C-alpha positions as CSV (number, residue, x, y, z in Angstrom):
1,M,-68.0,-57.4,76.3
2,P,-65.9,-54.2,77.2
3,K,-62.2,-53.7,76.6
4,C,-59.3,-51.8,77.4
5,E,-57.0,-49.7,75.6
6,I,-53.9,-48.3,76.7
7,Y,-52.1,-45.3,75.4
8,Q,-50.0,-42.5,75.8
9,D,-51.2,-39.3,76.0
10,V,-49.3,-36.0,75.0
11,K,-47.5,-35.6,77.8
12,G,-46.1,-39.2,76.9
13,D,-47.8,-40.7,80.1
14,W,-49.5,-44.5,80.0
15,R,-53.1,-44.2,80.3
16,W,-55.9,-46.7,80.5
17,R,-59.8,-46.6,79.4
18,R,-62.4,-49.5,79.1
19,T,-65.1,-48.9,76.3
20,S,-68.0,-50.7,75.5
21,K,-68.8,-52.7,72.2
22,N,-69.9,-50.0,70.8
23,G,-67.4,-47.0,71.6
24,E,-68.7,-45.6,74.6
25,I,-66.0,-45.0,77.7
26,L,-66.9,-47.1,80.9
27,E,-63.8,-45.8,82.6
28,F,-60.5,-44.1,82.3
29,S,-57.1,-43.5,84.1
30,K,-57.9,-40.5,86.5
31,Q,-53.7,-40.4,86.3
32,G,-50.8,-40.5,83.9
33,F,-48.1,-43.3,84.5
34,K,-44.6,-42.6,83.5
35,E,-44.4,-46.8,83.3
36,R,-46.4,-48.7,81.3
37,E,-46.2,-51.7,83.8
38,E,-47.7,-49.0,86.4
39,C,-50.5,-48.2,84.3
40,E,-51.6,-51.7,83.6
41,K,-51.8,-52.4,87.3
42,N,-53.8,-49.8,87.9
43,G,-56.0,-50.7,85.0
44,K,-56.4,-53.9,86.8
45,E,-57.1,-52.8,90.1
46,E,-59.4,-49.7,89.1
47,G,-61.0,-51.1,85.6
48,S,-61.3,-54.7,85.9
49,C,-59.0,-54.8,83.4
50,T,-57.2,-58.2,81.9
51,S,-55.7,-57.3,78.8
52,Y,-55.1,-54.5,76.7
53,K,-55.0,-53.3,73.3
54,L,-52.3,-50.6,72.1
55,V,-53.6,-47.6,70.9
56,I,-51.5,-45.3,68.5
């Protein structure tokens, strides 16, 4: 089952990515978001993400 990860990029913007069991990136955010909540909303709409693992 794919999982979704959320992280901050080098500019400090929030991004999400959906990965397969073996770590392959299946989908990702096309832009950065200033607010984490906006990023999570986009991931639900665009990437079918329902929960996230925070990646540091």
